[in-house]
C-alpha positions as CSV (number, residue, x, y, z in Angstrom):
1,M,-31.9,51.7,-40.9
2,K,-28.5,50.6,-39.7
3,R,-29.1,52.0,-36.2
4,T,-32.4,50.1,-35.9
5,T,-30.9,46.8,-37.0
6,R,-28.0,47.3,-34.5
7,F,-30.5,47.7,-31.6
8,L,-32.5,44.7,-32.7
9,L,-29.4,42.5,-32.7
10,L,-28.3,43.5,-29.2
11,P,-30.9,41.3,-27.3
12,L,-30.2,38.4,-29.8
13,L,-26.5,38.8,-29.1
14,A,-27.0,38.8,-25.4
15,T,-29.2,35.7,-25.6
16,A,-26.5,33.9,-27.7
17,L,-23.8,34.8,-25.1
18,L,-25.9,33.4,-22.3
19,A,-26.8,30.2,-24.1
20,P,-25.5,27.0,-22.4
21,G,-22.7,26.5,-24.9
22,C,-21.4,30.1,-24.6
23,R,-22.2,31.0,-21.0
24,R,-19.2,31.7,-18.9
25,S,-18.9,28.9,-16.4
26,R,-19.0,29.7,-12.7
27,P,-15.9,29.2,-10.6
28,A,-15.6,25.7,-9.1
29,P,-16.5,25.8,-5.4
30,A,-13.0,24.7,-4.2
31,A,-10.9,26.1,-7.1
32,G,-7.4,26.8,-5.9
33,A,-7.9,24.8,-2.7
34,N,-5.4,22.2,-1.4
35,L,-6.4,18.6,-1.5
36,L,-5.8,15.9,1.2
37,V,-6.8,12.4,0.3
38,I,-6.5,9.9,3.2
39,T,-7.1,6.2,2.3
40,L,-7.9,3.8,5.1
41,D,-6.7,0.3,4.3
42,T,-9.0,-2.6,5.2
43,T,-11.6,-0.4,6.9
44,R,-15.2,-1.4,7.2
45,S,-17.6,1.6,7.3
46,D,-19.6,-0.1,10.0
47,R,-16.6,0.0,12.4
48,L,-16.6,3.8,12.5
49,G,-18.7,5.9,15.0
50,C,-20.0,8.2,12.2
51,Y,-21.5,5.1,10.5
52,G,-23.3,4.0,13.7
53,D,-20.7,1.8,15.6
54,A,-21.3,2.7,19.3
55,R,-18.1,0.8,20.2
56,A,-15.8,2.7,17.8
57,D,-13.2,5.1,19.1
58,T,-13.0,7.4,16.0
59,P,-13.4,11.0,17.1
60,A,-11.4,12.5,14.2
61,L,-13.4,10.8,11.5
62,D,-16.6,11.4,13.3
63,S,-15.7,15.1,13.5
64,L,-15.0,15.2,9.8
65,A,-18.4,13.6,9.1
66,R,-20.1,16.2,11.3
67,A,-18.5,19.0,9.4
68,G,-18.9,17.6,5.9
69,V,-20.7,15.0,3.8
70,L,-20.8,11.2,4.5
71,F,-21.8,8.7,1.9
72,E,-23.7,5.9,3.6
73,S,-23.2,3.4,0.8
74,C,-19.9,3.5,-1.0
75,Y,-18.4,0.5,-2.8
76,A,-14.9,-0.6,-3.7
77,P,-14.5,-2.3,-7.1
78,A,-12.4,-5.1,-5.6
79,P,-11.5,-6.3,-2.1
80,L,-7.8,-5.7,-2.8
81,T,-5.6,-2.8,-2.0
82,L,-3.8,-2.1,-5.3
83,P,-6.8,-2.6,-7.8
84,A,-9.0,-0.5,-5.5
85,H,-6.5,2.4,-5.2
86,C,-5.9,2.3,-9.0
87,S,-9.6,2.7,-9.5
88,L,-9.8,5.5,-6.9
89,F,-7.0,7.5,-8.6
90,T,-8.0,6.9,-12.3
91,G,-11.8,6.8,-12.0
92,R,-11.7,3.5,-14.0
93,W,-12.8,-0.1,-13.3
94,P,-10.1,-2.8,-12.9
95,I,-11.0,-4.4,-16.2
96,A,-10.3,-1.0,-17.9
97,H,-7.1,0.0,-16.1
98,G,-5.9,-3.6,-16.1
99,V,-4.7,-3.9,-12.4
100,R,-6.7,-6.9,-11.1
101,N,-4.7,-8.2,-8.2
102,N,-1.9,-7.2,-5.7
103,G,1.7,-7.7,-6.6
104,R,1.3,-9.1,-10.1
105,Y,0.2,-6.0,-12.0
106,A,1.3,-2.4,-12.4
107,L,-0.8,0.5,-13.5
108,P,0.1,1.3,-17.2
109,A,1.7,4.6,-18.0
110,R,-1.1,5.3,-20.5
111,E,-3.5,5.7,-17.6
112,T,-4.2,9.3,-16.3
113,T,-4.1,9.6,-12.5
114,L,-5.5,12.2,-10.2
115,A,-1.9,13.2,-9.4
116,E,-1.1,13.7,-13.1
117,A,-4.2,15.8,-13.6
118,L,-3.5,18.0,-10.6
119,S,0.3,18.3,-11.4
120,A,-0.6,19.6,-14.9
121,A,-2.9,22.1,-13.1
122,G,0.0,23.4,-11.1
123,Y,-0.3,21.4,-7.9
124,D,2.5,20.3,-5.7
125,T,1.9,16.6,-5.4
126,A,3.1,14.1,-2.8
127,A,2.2,10.7,-1.4
128,L,3.0,9.0,1.9
129,I,2.7,5.2,1.6
130,A,2.4,2.7,4.5
131,A,2.6,-0.7,2.7
132,Y,4.6,-2.6,0.1
133,V,1.6,-3.4,-2.0
134,L,1.4,0.3,-3.0
135,K,5.1,0.8,-3.8
136,G,5.9,3.1,-6.7
137,K,6.9,0.3,-8.9
138,Y,3.3,-0.7,-9.1
139,G,2.5,2.4,-11.1
140,L,0.6,4.7,-8.7
141,D,3.6,7.0,-8.4
142,Q,2.5,8.6,-11.7
143,G,2.2,12.3,-11.3
144,F,3.6,12.6,-7.8
145,A,6.6,14.8,-7.4
146,R,7.4,13.0,-4.2
147,Y,6.3,9.4,-3.6
148,E,7.6,8.4,-0.1
149,D,7.3,4.6,0.1
150,R,10.2,3.8,2.4
151,L,9.0,1.1,4.9
152,G,11.7,1.1,7.5
153,A,15.3,-0.1,7.9
154,A,14.3,-3.8,8.2
155,E,12.4,-3.9,4.8
156,K,13.7,-6.6,2.6
157,P,13.6,-6.4,-1.2
158,G,10.4,-8.0,-2.5
159,D,8.9,-8.2,1.0
160,A,5.2,-8.1,0.3
161,D,4.4,-8.0,4.1
162,A,6.4,-4.8,4.7
163,E,4.4,-2.0,6.3
164,I,4.7,0.9,8.7
165,P,2.2,1.9,11.4
166,A,0.2,5.1,11.6
167,D,2.6,7.0,13.9
168,R,5.4,6.5,11.4
169,V,3.2,7.8,8.6
170,Y,2.2,10.8,10.7
171,A,5.9,11.5,11.4
172,K,6.5,11.6,7.6
173,F,3.4,13.9,7.3
174,R,4.9,16.3,9.9
175,D,8.2,16.4,8.0
176,W,6.4,17.0,4.7
177,L,4.3,19.8,6.2
178,Q,7.4,21.7,7.3
179,R,8.7,22.0,3.7
180,P,8.1,25.4,2.1
181,R,5.7,25.5,-0.8
182,R,4.2,28.3,-2.9
183,R,1.6,26.3,-4.8
184,P,-1.6,24.5,-3.7
185,F,-0.8,20.9,-2.7
186,F,-2.3,17.5,-3.3
187,L,-1.2,15.1,-0.6
188,W,-2.2,11.4,-0.5
189,V,-1.8,9.7,2.9
190,H,-2.2,6.0,3.1
191,L,-2.8,4.3,6.5
192,Y,-2.5,0.6,6.7
193,D,-3.2,-0.2,10.3
194,P,-6.5,-2.0,10.2
195,H,-4.9,-4.7,8.1
196,K,-3.9,-8.1,9.6
197,P,-2.2,-8.9,11.8
198,Y,-4.1,-6.7,14.2
199,A,-1.6,-5.4,16.8
200,P,-2.7,-1.9,18.0
201,P,-0.7,-0.1,20.7
202,P,-2.0,-0.9,24.2
203,E,-3.8,2.4,24.7
204,F,-5.8,2.0,21.5
205,L,-6.6,-1.6,22.2
206,K,-8.0,-0.6,25.6
207,A,-10.0,2.3,24.2
208,A,-11.5,-0.1,21.7
209,G,-12.7,-2.5,24.4
210,D,-9.9,-5.0,23.7
211,D,-11.1,-5.5,20.1
212,P,-7.8,-5.5,18.1
213,Y,-9.4,-4.6,14.8
214,R,-11.3,-1.7,16.3
215,G,-8.0,-0.8,18.1
216,E,-6.2,-0.5,14.8
217,V,-9.0,1.6,13.4
218,A,-8.7,3.8,16.4
219,C,-4.9,4.1,15.9
220,A,-5.5,5.2,12.3
221,D,-8.1,7.7,13.4
222,H,-5.7,9.2,15.9
223,A,-3.2,9.8,13.1
224,V,-6.0,11.5,11.1
225,G,-6.7,13.7,14.0
226,Q,-3.0,14.7,14.4
227,M,-2.8,15.6,10.7
228,L,-6.0,17.7,10.8
229,A,-4.8,19.5,13.9
230,D,-1.4,20.3,12.3
231,L,-3.2,21.7,9.2
232,R,-5.5,23.8,11.4
233,G,-2.5,25.1,13.4
234,R,-0.9,26.4,10.2
235,G,-4.2,28.0,8.9
236,L,-4.4,25.4,6.1
237,L,-7.4,23.3,7.0
238,D,-10.1,25.7,5.9
239,K,-8.2,26.0,2.5
240,T,-8.1,22.2,2.1
241,L,-10.6,19.8,0.6
242,V,-10.3,16.6,2.7
243,V,-11.4,13.3,1.3
244,V,-11.3,10.1,3.4
245,A,-12.0,6.7,1.7
246,G,-11.6,3.1,2.5
247,D,-10.0,0.9,-0.1
248,H,-11.9,-2.3,0.9
249,G,-13.4,-3.9,4.0
250,E,-12.7,-6.9,6.1
251,A,-14.6,-10.1,6.8
252,F,-14.9,-11.7,10.2
253,G,-16.4,-15.0,9.2
254,E,-19.8,-13.8,8.1
255,H,-19.6,-15.9,4.9
256,G,-16.7,-18.2,5.9
257,E,-13.8,-15.8,5.1
258,R,-11.7,-14.1,7.8
259,G,-9.8,-11.3,6.1
260,H,-10.4,-10.1,2.6
261,G,-9.6,-10.8,-1.1
262,I,-11.7,-13.9,-1.9
263,F,-15.3,-12.8,-1.7
264,C,-17.2,-9.7,-2.6
265,Y,-19.9,-9.7,0.1
266,E,-20.8,-6.4,1.7
267,E,-18.4,-6.7,4.6
268,S,-15.5,-6.8,2.1
269,V,-16.5,-4.1,-0.4
270,R,-18.6,-1.5,1.6
271,V,-16.2,1.3,2.5
272,P,-16.4,4.7,4.2
273,L,-16.3,7.8,2.1
274,L,-16.2,11.3,3.6
275,F,-15.8,14.8,2.1
276,S,-15.1,17.8,4.2
277,G,-13.4,21.3,4.0
278,A,-13.0,23.8,1.2
279,G,-15.9,24.1,-1.3
280,L,-18.4,22.0,0.6
281,P,-21.6,23.0,2.4
282,R,-21.1,24.2,6.0
283,R,-23.5,21.7,7.3
284,A,-23.4,18.0,8.1
285,A,-25.0,15.8,5.4
286,R,-25.6,12.1,4.9
287,V,-26.1,10.9,1.4
288,P,-28.1,7.6,1.1
289,Q,-27.5,7.2,-2.7
290,R,-24.9,4.7,-3.8
291,A,-21.3,6.0,-4.5
292,R,-18.3,4.1,-6.0
293,L,-14.6,4.7,-5.5
294,V,-14.4,5.3,-9.3
295,D,-16.5,8.4,-8.7
296,V,-14.0,10.2,-6.4
297,L,-11.6,11.4,-9.2
298,P,-14.3,13.2,-11.3
299,T,-15.8,14.6,-8.1
300,V,-12.5,16.1,-6.8
301,L,-11.5,17.5,-10.2
302,E,-14.9,19.1,-10.7
303,L,-14.7,20.7,-7.2
304,L,-11.2,22.0,-7.9
305,G,-12.1,23.3,-11.3
306,V,-9.7,20.9,-13.1
307,P,-10.7,19.1,-16.4
308,V,-11.7,15.5,-15.9
309,P,-9.8,13.1,-18.2
310,G,-11.9,11.7,-21.0
311,S,-11.0,8.1,-20.1
312,C,-12.8,8.5,-16.7
313,Q,-15.6,5.9,-16.2
314,G,-16.8,7.3,-12.8
315,T,-19.4,10.0,-12.4
316,S,-19.0,13.1,-10.3
317,L,-20.7,13.2,-6.9
318,A,-20.7,17.0,-6.8
319,G,-24.4,17.2,-7.2
320,M,-25.0,15.0,-4.2
321,L,-22.5,17.0,-2.2
322,A,-24.5,20.1,-3.0
323,G,-27.7,18.4,-1.7
324,R,-29.3,17.2,-5.0
325,E,-30.7,13.8,-5.1
326,E,-30.2,11.3,-8.0
327,K,-32.9,9.1,-9.4
328,G,-32.1,5.5,-9.1
329,Q,-28.9,3.9,-7.9
330,R,-25.6,3.8,-9.6
331,P,-24.5,0.3,-10.8
332,V,-21.4,-1.2,-9.2
333,L,-19.0,-3.7,-10.8
334,V,-17.1,-5.8,-8.3
335,E,-14.5,-8.4,-9.0
336,S,-11.8,-10.5,-7.4
337,L,-9.2,-12.6,-9.1
338,Y,-7.4,-13.3,-5.9
339,G,-8.8,-16.8,-5.5
340,R,-8.1,-17.6,-9.1
341,E,-4.5,-16.4,-9.2
342,L,-3.5,-17.5,-5.7
343,N,-5.4,-20.8,-5.3
344,N,-6.5,-21.7,-8.8
345,W,-10.2,-21.2,-8.0
346,A,-12.9,-19.8,-10.2
347,P,-12.7,-16.0,-10.7
348,L,-15.5,-13.9,-9.1
349,T,-17.4,-11.1,-10.7
350,A,-20.5,-9.3,-9.3
351,L,-22.9,-6.6,-10.3
352,I,-24.9,-4.4,-7.9
353,S,-27.9,-3.0,-9.8
354,G,-30.9,-1.5,-8.2
355,R,-31.6,-3.4,-5.1
356,H,-29.9,-6.6,-6.2
357,K,-26.4,-8.0,-6.1
358,Y,-25.7,-10.8,-8.6
359,I,-22.5,-12.8,-8.2
360,S,-21.2,-14.8,-11.2
361,L,-19.6,-18.1,-10.0
362,P,-20.1,-21.8,-10.8
363,R,-22.6,-21.6,-8.0
364,A,-24.1,-18.2,-8.8
365,E,-25.7,-16.0,-6.1
366,L,-28.4,-13.4,-6.1
367,Y,-29.3,-11.2,-3.1
368,D,-31.9,-8.5,-2.3
369,L,-29.7,-5.9,-0.5
370,D,-32.8,-3.9,0.6
371,S,-34.5,-6.7,2.5
372,D,-31.3,-8.8,3.2
373,P,-28.3,-6.5,3.7
374,G,-26.4,-9.4,5.4
375,E,-26.7,-11.5,2.2
376,R,-28.0,-14.5,4.0
377,E,-30.6,-15.8,1.5
378,N,-29.4,-16.7,-2.0
379,L,-32.3,-16.0,-4.3
380,F,-30.7,-17.4,-7.4
381,H,-33.0,-20.4,-7.7
382,K,-36.1,-18.6,-6.5
383,H,-35.7,-15.7,-9.0
384,R,-33.9,-17.2,-12.0
385,A,-35.5,-14.8,-14.4
386,E,-34.1,-11.8,-12.5
387,A,-30.8,-13.6,-12.2
388,R,-30.7,-14.2,-15.9
389,R,-31.5,-10.5,-16.6
390,L,-28.7,-9.4,-14.3
391,D,-26.3,-12.0,-15.8
392,D,-26.9,-10.3,-19.2
393,E,-26.6,-6.8,-17.7
394,L,-23.3,-7.8,-16.0
395,A,-21.9,-9.0,-19.3
396,A,-23.0,-5.9,-21.1
397,F,-21.6,-3.6,-18.4
398,V,-18.3,-5.4,-18.5
399,A,-18.1,-5.2,-22.3
400,A,-18.8,-1.4,-22.2
401,Q,-16.3,-0.7,-19.4
402,R,-13.4,-2.5,-21.0
403,G,-13.0,0.6,-23.1
404,S,-12.7,4.1,-22.0
405,G,-16.2,5.2,-22.5
406,A,-19.3,5.1,-20.3
407,A,-21.4,2.0,-20.0
408,A,-24.1,1.4,-22.6
409,K,-26.5,-1.5,-22.7
410,R,-26.2,-3.6,-25.7
411,S,-26.5,-7.3,-26.6
412,L,-23.4,-9.5,-26.9
413,D,-22.6,-11.9,-29.7
414,A,-21.2,-15.3,-28.9
415,G,-17.6,-14.2,-29.7
416,E,-17.8,-11.3,-27.3
417,R,-19.2,-13.5,-24.6
418,R,-16.4,-16.1,-25.1
419,K,-13.8,-13.3,-24.7
420,L,-15.3,-12.1,-21.5
421,E,-15.4,-15.7,-20.2
422,A,-11.7,-16.0,-20.9
423,L,-11.0,-12.8,-19.0
424,G,-12.8,-14.1,-15.9
425,Y,-16.1,-12.5,-16.5
426,V,-18.2,-15.6,-16.9
427,S,-21.9,-16.1,-16.9
428,G,-23.3,-17.9,-13.9
429,F,-25.7,-19.7,-16.2
430,A,-22.9,-20.9,-18.4
431,A,-20.5,-21.8,-15.6
432,A,-21.9,-25.2,-14.5
433,G,-19.4,-27.2,-16.6
434,R,-16.6,-24.8,-16.2
435,A,-13.3,-25.9,-14.6
436,G,-12.4,-24.0,-11.4
437,L,-13.4,-24.6,-7.9
438,D,-16.1,-22.2,-6.5
439,P,-14.5,-20.1,-3.8
440,K,-17.3,-21.1,-1.4
441,E,-15.9,-24.6,-1.6
442,G,-12.2,-23.5,-1.6
443,I,-12.6,-21.3,1.5
444,V,-12.9,-24.5,3.6
445,F,-9.3,-25.3,2.7
446,Q,-8.3,-21.7,3.4
447,E,-9.8,-21.8,6.9
448,R,-8.1,-25.2,7.6
449,C,-4.8,-23.5,6.8
450,A,-5.6,-20.6,9.1
451,E,-6.4,-23.0,12.0
452,L,-3.2,-24.9,11.4
453,V,-1.2,-21.6,11.4
454,A,-2.7,-20.9,14.8
455,A,-1.8,-24.4,16.0
456,L,1.8,-23.9,14.7
457,D,2.0,-20.7,16.8
458,R,1.0,-22.8,19.8
459,G,3.9,-25.1,19.2
460,E,1.8,-28.1,17.8
461,T,4.4,-28.9,15.1
462,A,3.8,-32.6,14.9
463,R,0.0,-32.2,14.5
464,V,0.5,-29.5,11.9
465,E,2.9,-31.6,9.9
466,T,0.4,-34.5,9.8
467,E,-2.5,-32.3,8.8
468,A,-0.5,-30.3,6.2
469,L,0.7,-33.5,4.5
470,R,-3.0,-34.7,4.4
471,L,-4.1,-31.3,3.0
472,A,-1.4,-31.4,0.3
473,E,-2.8,-34.8,-0.9
474,E,-6.4,-33.6,-0.8
475,T,-5.6,-30.5,-2.8
476,A,-3.1,-31.9,-5.3
477,G,-5.4,-31.4,-8.2
478,L,-6.3,-27.9,-7.1
479,K,-2.7,-26.6,-7.1
480,F,-3.3,-25.1,-3.6
481,P,0.1,-23.7,-2.3
482,F,-0.6,-23.2,1.4
483,A,0.0,-26.8,2.5
484,Y,3.5,-26.6,1.2
485,L,4.1,-23.3,2.9
486,L,2.8,-24.8,6.2
487,L,5.2,-27.7,5.9
488,H,8.0,-25.2,5.1
489,H,7.5,-23.4,8.4
490,V,7.1,-26.7,10.3
491,Y,10.4,-28.1,9.1
492,Q,12.1,-24.7,9.7
493,R,11.0,-24.7,13.3
494,Q,12.2,-28.3,13.7
495,R,15.5,-27.4,12.0
496,R,15.1,-30.4,9.7
497,W,16.9,-28.8,6.8
498,D,16.8,-31.9,4.6
499,K,13.0,-31.9,4.9
500,V,12.9,-28.2,4.2
501,E,14.8,-28.7,0.9
502,A,12.7,-31.8,-0.1
503,N,9.4,-30.0,0.5
504,L,10.5,-26.9,-1.4
505,R,11.6,-29.1,-4.4
506,R,8.2,-30.8,-4.4
507,A,6.4,-27.5,-4.3
508,I,8.5,-26.1,-7.2
509,A,7.6,-29.2,-9.3
510,A,3.9,-29.0,-8.4
511,F,3.7,-25.3,-9.5
512,A,6.0,-25.5,-12.5
513,A,3.2,-24.2,-14.7
514,D,2.6,-21.2,-12.5
515,P,5.8,-19.1,-12.4
516,S,4.5,-16.6,-9.8
517,Q,3.7,-19.4,-7.4
518,S,6.8,-21.4,-8.1
519,A,9.0,-18.2,-7.5
520,V,7.9,-18.1,-3.9
521,F,9.3,-21.6,-3.3
522,Q,12.4,-21.1,-5.5
523,G,13.2,-18.0,-3.5
524,N,13.0,-19.9,-0.2
525,L,15.2,-22.6,-1.6
526,A,17.9,-20.0,-2.6
527,E,17.7,-18.5,0.9
528,L,18.2,-22.0,2.3
529,Y,21.3,-22.5,0.2
530,L,22.7,-19.1,1.2
531,A,22.1,-19.9,4.9
532,R,24.1,-23.1,4.4
533,G,26.9,-21.3,2.7
534,E,26.2,-22.9,-0.7
535,S,26.4,-19.7,-2.7
536,D,26.8,-21.6,-6.1
537,A,23.6,-23.5,-5.5
538,A,21.8,-20.4,-4.4
539,E,23.0,-18.5,-7.5
540,K,21.9,-21.4,-9.8
541,V,18.3,-21.3,-8.4
542,A,18.2,-17.5,-8.5
543,A,19.5,-17.3,-12.1
544,T,16.6,-19.6,-13.1
545,M,14.2,-17.2,-11.5
546,L,15.8,-14.2,-13.1
547,A,15.4,-15.8,-16.5
548,A,11.7,-15.9,-15.9
549,D,11.5,-12.4,-14.6
550,P,14.6,-10.2,-14.9
551,R,13.1,-7.4,-12.6
552,Q,12.5,-9.3,-9.4
553,P,14.2,-7.3,-6.6
554,R,14.3,-10.2,-4.2
555,V,16.1,-12.4,-6.8
556,L,18.5,-9.6,-7.7
557,E,19.3,-9.1,-4.1
558,L,19.9,-12.9,-3.6
559,L,22.3,-12.9,-6.5
560,G,24.1,-9.9,-5.0
561,R,24.5,-11.8,-1.7
562,A,25.7,-14.9,-3.5
563,A,28.4,-12.7,-5.2
564,E,29.3,-11.2,-1.8
565,E,29.9,-14.7,-0.4
566,R,32.4,-15.3,-3.1
567,G,34.0,-11.9,-2.6
568,D,33.0,-10.7,-6.1
569,W,32.1,-7.2,-5.1
570,P,31.8,-5.7,-8.7
571,R,29.2,-8.3,-9.5
572,A,27.4,-7.8,-6.1
573,L,27.2,-4.1,-6.7
574,D,25.8,-4.6,-10.2
575,F,23.0,-6.8,-8.8
576,Y,22.3,-4.5,-5.9
577,L,22.0,-1.5,-8.3
578,R,19.6,-3.4,-10.5
579,A,17.5,-4.3,-7.5
580,Q,17.6,-0.7,-6.3
581,A,16.3,0.4,-9.7
582,E,13.1,-1.6,-9.0
583,E,12.7,-0.4,-5.4
584,R,14.2,3.1,-5.3
585,N,13.4,3.8,-1.7
586,N,14.4,0.5,-0.1
587,Y,16.7,1.4,2.8
588,S,18.3,-2.0,3.2
589,L,19.2,-2.2,-0.5
590,A,20.7,1.3,-0.4
591,K,22.9,0.2,2.5
592,K,24.1,-2.8,0.5
593,V,25.0,-0.5,-2.4
594,L,26.9,1.7,0.0
595,R,28.8,-1.3,1.5
596,A,29.7,-2.6,-2.0
597,R,31.1,0.8,-3.0
598,L,33.2,1.0,0.1
599,K,34.5,-2.5,-0.5
600,L,35.5,-1.4,-4.0
601,D,37.1,1.8,-2.5
602,D,34.8,3.9,-4.6
603,R,34.7,6.9,-2.2
604,R,32.9,9.3,-4.5
605,G,30.3,6.7,-5.3
606,A,30.0,5.9,-1.6
607,L,29.3,9.6,-0.7
608,E,26.7,9.7,-3.5
609,A,25.0,6.6,-2.1
610,L,25.3,8.0,1.4
611,E,23.3,11.2,1.0
612,P,19.8,9.7,0.4
613,L,20.4,7.3,3.4
614,L,21.2,10.2,5.7
615,D,18.1,12.1,4.4
616,A,15.8,9.2,5.3
617,A,14.2,9.0,8.7
618,E,15.7,5.5,9.1
619,G,19.2,6.9,8.5
620,R,18.9,9.6,11.2
621,G,18.6,6.9,13.8
622,D,20.9,4.2,12.4
623,P,24.1,3.9,14.5
624,D,26.1,1.9,11.9
625,L,25.2,4.3,9.1
626,L,26.0,7.4,11.2
627,F,29.5,5.9,12.1
628,T,30.2,4.9,8.5
629,A,29.2,8.3,7.3
630,A,31.3,10.1,9.9
631,M,34.4,8.2,8.9
632,L,33.7,8.9,5.2
633,F,33.5,12.6,5.9
634,V,36.7,12.5,8.0
635,D,38.4,10.9,5.0
636,S,37.1,13.5,2.7
637,G,38.2,16.4,5.0
638,D,34.7,17.4,6.2
639,D,35.4,17.2,9.9
640,A,32.6,19.5,10.8
641,R,29.9,17.2,9.3
642,A,31.6,14.2,10.8
643,E,31.4,15.8,14.2
644,A,27.7,16.5,13.8
645,L,27.1,12.9,12.9
646,L,29.1,11.5,15.8
647,A,27.3,13.9,18.2
648,R,24.0,12.4,17.0
649,L,25.5,8.9,17.3
650,V,26.5,9.3,21.0
651,A,23.0,10.7,21.8
652,I,21.5,7.5,20.3
653,E,24.1,5.0,21.5
654,P,26.1,6.5,24.4
655,T,28.5,3.6,24.8
656,A,32.2,3.7,25.6
657,P,33.4,3.0,22.0
658,R,31.1,5.7,20.6
659,W,32.4,8.3,23.1
660,F,36.0,7.2,22.4
661,D,35.7,7.9,18.7
662,F,33.8,11.1,19.2
663,S,36.4,12.4,21.7
664,L,39.3,11.7,19.3
665,L,37.5,13.8,16.6
666,L,36.8,16.6,19.0
667,A,40.4,16.7,20.0
668,R,41.4,16.8,16.3
669,R,39.2,19.8,15.9
670,G,40.8,21.6,18.8
671,K,37.9,21.2,21.2
672,T,40.0,19.8,24.0
673,A,37.7,20.4,27.0
674,Q,34.8,18.6,25.2
675,A,37.2,15.8,24.2
676,I,38.3,15.4,27.8
677,A,34.7,15.2,29.1
678,G,33.8,12.7,26.4
679,M,36.8,10.4,27.0
680,E,36.1,10.4,30.7
681,K,32.6,9.2,29.9
682,A,34.2,6.4,27.8
683,L,36.4,5.3,30.7
684,A,33.6,5.5,33.2
685,A,31.4,3.1,31.3
686,P,30.8,-0.4,32.6
687,A,33.9,-2.7,32.4
688,G,34.2,-4.6,29.1
689,Q,32.8,-1.9,26.8
690,L,36.3,-0.8,25.9
691,D,38.9,-3.4,25.0
692,E,42.3,-3.1,26.8
693,E,44.1,-1.6,23.8
694,R,41.6,1.3,23.4
695,R,41.4,1.8,27.2
696,R,45.2,2.3,27.3
697,A,44.9,4.7,24.3
698,A,42.1,6.6,26.1
699,L,44.3,7.1,29.2
700,R,47.2,8.3,27.1
701,A,45.0,10.7,25.2
702,L,43.6,12.1,28.5
703,R,47.1,12.8,29.9
704,A,48.2,14.5,26.7
705,W,45.0,16.7,26.4
706,K,45.1,17.7,30.1
707,A,48.8,18.8,29.6
708,R,47.8,21.2,26.9
709,P,47.0,24.8,27.7
710,P,43.2,25.2,28.1
711,R,41.3,26.4,25.0
């Protein structure tokens, strides 16, 4: 009886073991593979060859598309770099992770990033960043063992315009690739080139038919090709999952905007998305179904066999990558607070659902993307019932996505709707009486400013001054800052410093209720005072700014410079160190810290400050740093290292003074023949490079060295 029962239970046990809840899961297709994520800033999908642009010069990206999977319709959640990248690397919408504009927000530590998930799974994580807007202080460094966001020797603290071109990013990639590693890697490479101002190298401009934007895209593509070739050369490419994504697009006047950030039309939010490499089908595929940047994180983690964080709001695209079609189209939430926070305009929120895009603004918009992909005909008044339905769907979607769970349709009570309106998600039907200029009206002022900037570059300062004064009057009630910024540049070019100061003071008063706007003008005023040698006045302005925000690196650096002017080096060092805590990889700040330590005769501290500078790419080619470092090593008794640095220095800057110093050290180390050859080069340099005192010293040294027995 027992035997019979046992045999009857075997098939039941087998069935239970194979049930969905107990079945052993299959290995992920790319488990254990490396991951390379390349983000292309400001890149429209329709400017790539693989997306149909016959004028594009993008062979590397086209090759990736031919070898992998291309998503024909991928959307960014915002036309802004930082919010879009935060959504890409958390799988969450901006309203959920909280980063809704550039520069004014930082990703909270409570958010789980792709780097954190992969680091916990044993990956070696690194990021190579090309623009200030993605500096580590904005929170995306979470989970990265190495976050390389140095932006060159000329980068100033708080310089939002700082960037490096693709060739510099590729050089950092090459250095990173040479480092030994025993674990699979996750590398994020950010390329900023297609961003304004468009200034591609001549060869890329020519290849792109003299279209500067396409030239910048071609320059980024070339760097992608170099990276892929290097990975292939090391036998790593076939073991690497490669993901290429745009963060947002760029407008060329299709709806009045030139650039990005204000509107959420297709040209600003449609981006490329490519998957290639390990774990993907060995065939080219094009996916017509809609994808979102929030879907990238769950897709990658599923492919690599790593658990997806429960807070993720995106949905994996792995099924589409495997060739399975989805029913329907995924909804897309798009927003921009740029116009609201920069120009005091109404905030913009949009929902793409099915074939329609609904844009919630004081003058709401509705488009049929299937029949009108260029968004030329606003159907809001023709199809008010559909607009009202989408208005409710938008509010419900936002309410659901504010938390960490997936969206679920439900009705909103009046209190919930008021909360959403306060957050900037406002019903287009309820917006008629709402304060705030519609961006479609505000863009007219923006474009006038752009035309005046061009006129200023042509030298038309008198005309720009007149127009900017008129613009300041017209927009007084709108709190529009650009008129004051234009006047600032006009008066600077005219060297009318009294006008510069008066204009800045007017601007500070006009934006007293907006600390972030006022800070721009206050900083410029402090800079003016420092330039005039009025360190006390500069310090007073900067101290006011610091009280409003004690972590502004630009303000801390200004206070350090003001202390320098008074010779107060302990106070200067304190401010520089506080600024450096906010921007750890700022090269110019690190040099200020080094100089302050030297002024305080803190040799040990100076040597500690020196090492990161020498390790940086900028330091390896900085003549002043190399000389300072060499002298420090001489003082500390490390003549061998000093010699190596001076050898590099004369290779970079082979002037008479450099050869003079190098030769003295060579002689001190007993390398007489090399010292003689070097000093002869110093004496053979063009007249005037060596002052008379050092020239006489060089001749005396040569006589003494030549009198010694040869060594």
